[in-house]
C-alpha positions as CSV (number, residue, x, y, z in Angstrom):
1,M,96.0,116.0,82.9
2,I,96.5,112.4,82.0
3,I,93.5,110.3,81.3
4,Q,93.8,106.6,81.8
5,Y,91.3,104.3,80.0
6,K,90.4,100.9,81.4
7,E,91.3,98.1,79.1
8,S,87.9,96.5,79.4
9,K,84.7,96.5,81.4
10,M,85.9,93.3,83.1
11,E,89.0,95.1,84.3
12,E,86.9,98.0,85.5
13,K,84.7,95.7,87.5
14,R,87.8,93.9,88.9
15,D,89.2,97.3,90.1
16,H,85.9,98.2,91.7
17,M,85.7,94.9,93.6
18,I,89.3,95.4,94.8
19,E,88.5,98.9,96.0
20,D,85.4,97.7,97.9
21,L,87.2,94.8,99.6
22,V,90.0,97.2,100.6
23,K,87.4,99.6,102.1
24,K,86.1,96.6,104.1
25,G,89.6,95.9,105.4
26,I,90.4,92.9,103.2
27,F,93.8,93.1,101.7
28,K,94.8,89.5,101.1
29,I,92.9,86.3,100.3
30,D,94.6,82.9,101.0
31,G,97.9,84.8,101.6
32,R,97.8,86.6,98.2
33,Q,97.3,90.3,97.5
34,L,94.0,91.1,95.9
35,Y,95.6,92.2,92.6
36,Q,97.3,88.8,92.3
37,L,94.0,87.0,92.1
38,N,92.3,86.1,88.9
39,Y,88.8,87.5,88.2
40,Y,87.0,84.3,89.2
41,E,88.8,84.1,92.7
42,L,88.1,87.8,93.3
43,M,84.5,87.5,92.3
44,K,84.0,84.5,94.5
45,E,85.4,86.4,97.6
46,Y,83.5,89.5,96.7
47,I,80.1,87.7,96.5
48,A,80.8,85.8,99.7
49,E,81.6,89.1,101.5
50,E,78.4,90.7,100.1
51,E,76.3,87.7,101.3
52,E,77.9,87.8,104.8
53,R,77.2,91.6,105.0
54,K,73.5,90.9,104.2
55,K,73.2,88.4,107.0
56,V,74.6,90.7,109.7
57,P,71.8,93.0,111.0
58,N,72.7,96.7,111.2
């Protein structure tokens, strides 16, 4: 069994955000794949998506 360690907490958070956005059907932002975005761009989109989700009644 191969164990992969995350380089940092920031990278771990970044991976988590990408996974959550993909689960919501978001694969690209501004024509770029999620993994191509820097942490700031990814965080900005993630927060915007979370805010939008809170506004929509279930």
